[in-house]
C-alpha positions, 0 to 999 in steps of 0.5 A: 626480798621476794625475789630472793625467797622465790629463788631459795624455794626454787633451789630447795625444790630442785634439790629435793627432786634431784636427791629423790631421783637417786635415793628413792629407787634404791632396793625398791620395786619399780612401781613403788619407786615411781609412786614415791617419785611422782608424789615428791615431784608433785608435792616436793617438800611434803612428799620427801618428808613423808618418804623419810618417815614411811619410806624405810621398810626395814627394822633396826639392825638388831632384829635382822641379826637376831633373825639371821641367828635363828635361821642359822640355828634352824639350819643346823638343827635340821641339817640331816632332816629331808625337806620333804619325806621320800614317801611323798607322792604328790606333784613335783612342784611341791618339793621345790616350793618346800625347798624355797621356804626352807632356804628362806628361813623355814623348817622342813615340811613336818609330817604327822599333823592333825588339822582342825578348822574353825570357820566360826568365830565363837567356835575358835575362841571356845577351842582356845579356852579349852586348850588353855584350861588343859595347860600344865607347862606354858601358854604362848599367845601372840595376836596382832590385835588383842582386847579383853571384852565380853566375847574374848573374856573366856580366853583371857579368864582361862589365861589368868587361871592358868597363870594362877595355877603355876603355868607360865603364860606369855602374851604379845600384842601389837602396840598400834594394832591394839591401841586403836581399839576402845579400852586399850588403857584399861586392857593393860591395867587389867592384864597387870592385875593377873600373873600373865607376862605381857609385852607390846610388839614393835612399840612406838614410844619416842620418849623411851627411844623406841621409834621406827616406821609406824606402819611396820607391824607384827600381824601374826596370830599364834597360840601354843599350849605346852608345845603340843597344841597350836592355833593360827589363822586370820582371827584377832583376839577381839570380839567380831565387831572390833568393839567399834560402835559404828560396826555394831550399828551397821551389823558388821562382823568379821568372818575368819578362819582359824586352824587348830594344829597338833603334831610336829608343826606346833614346834615351828609355830612355838619357835616363831613365838619365841623369836618375837618374845626375845625381840620384845623382852630380851629373854631367850626361851630355852626350856620351852623350845623342845623337840617336836611333839610326836605325830598326831595325824596324817597331814604334812605341814610347813610353817612359813615365817615372813616379815621385815626381819627377813631379807626376802619376801618369803610369803610372796615368793612362796605364793607366786611359785604355788600359783604358777604351779596350779594346773586345774584349780586355784581358789583365793580368799583375801580381804585385801587383795592388792597385788604387786606385778609379780602376783598379779601376773601369776594370778592372771596368767593362771586363768589365761592358761586354763586354770579355773581361778576364783577370788573371794573378797568382801562386798564392803570394805572396812579400810577406805584406801585399801578397799578402793585400791583393791577394786582397781584390779578387778577389771584386769582380773575379770578380763583374764578370766578370774571369777570374783565373788563378793561375800555379802555386806555388812560382813567383812570377809577377813579369812586369808587362805588359798588352795592349789588343785587338790595338792596344797592349801595355805592359810594364816595371817598374810593378806595378798597385798604389798603391806603383808609382803613387805611391811608386816610380820606374818605367819602362813601354814602350808598344808599338803595332800587332798585331805587337808585341801578338802577341809579348806575347799569345804570352807570355800564352798560355804563362801560361794554359796552365799556370795554374789559373782561379779561380772565384767559388764556389771563392773564396767557400769559402776559410777565413774566417780568410784572408778576414779577413786579406785585408781587414785587409791591404787597409787597410794598402795604402791607407796611401800 
């Protein structure tokens, strides 16, 4: 009996390994495939079950078909619109990046925008509330994490007032992203007492037939008011300590960057909301998707959508192209910098060819695995000549943006990690010209003024135990 059981287990073990060798690498990065195979070879049954649950990075076919239909509609509506204005006098590479973004599903670059930045957490919420109170037609709100608390109350109260006076208010928030916040059930009940229309994004509800890989999330942050004003960036709709007692006790607050947009680029953000609203509600928004608003400024902007609904990793392709194009200066701010090989090569190559490259990250982390995986890349970055700045603890630097020379700035919801490239729906805003870049570099300067620069000697002398954990967590980051 014992011999028979041992033989059966051996056959199962061998079968799992053989099947994994032919199944796991399909349409997957080599690093990701090797990480999964290593896990399955070490712990066959557990590893294979985990792969079946987490190994699929695509959503149901319906969402892919919807995204393809919207991409085709954008292409048809903008067929006669040039990707970039003929009067654009910036570097040639910008045209190629704009064409890449358009090919992968974005609108052409929209001239005539005004951009105001809000590096202050309370300031951005106050600006949103003011914009909502001025709404006359509709307000579209989409945030990965949403919570009605003492800090966000002015925004939600403004939304409720708008709905009461006849403005159509639509709200989207990610199911699992928001569910982890204390008071989630009460939040839903409170919404139900208002006239706000709301839906959860990518809900996990097996009893209702809604199931998918649980870590495929909608990470976008968008607010659009009347199709004329929009907000986007890194900030969630929640107080800066995420309503967690442990964060409040430690004095830990999130540092963000949001942009207020006026001008034609608003229509692209509104279309992105409409796409997600249709995916979750089944309702197509027709009247709200109108012609772009008139010019309000001098900044050229292009909205870059990305996520598992697209066949390609739009943000990763745009980011690496821009980084390889840098000639003088490259500054990156990312709370979770866990690059794949292509992005790591782009950043280190930029430094090695003489570009002044800097990276702003948090001194302390809020997510154990990602924080340590990120740290595993510091030595390679420092040896290549990248200057790394630690934003001081206990704050969490959650802003997500980068600048290339004096030509391009990109900000939005996307981290520079494999999750944001392959698993999350994200939105990025590419801004062109020295005026736009100057606004963002002012924020970088403020970060640098309070940050500590990490040296290679300091990093190499960190405890061995910490280095070991960093390397183990780097392996888990590749399980995509």
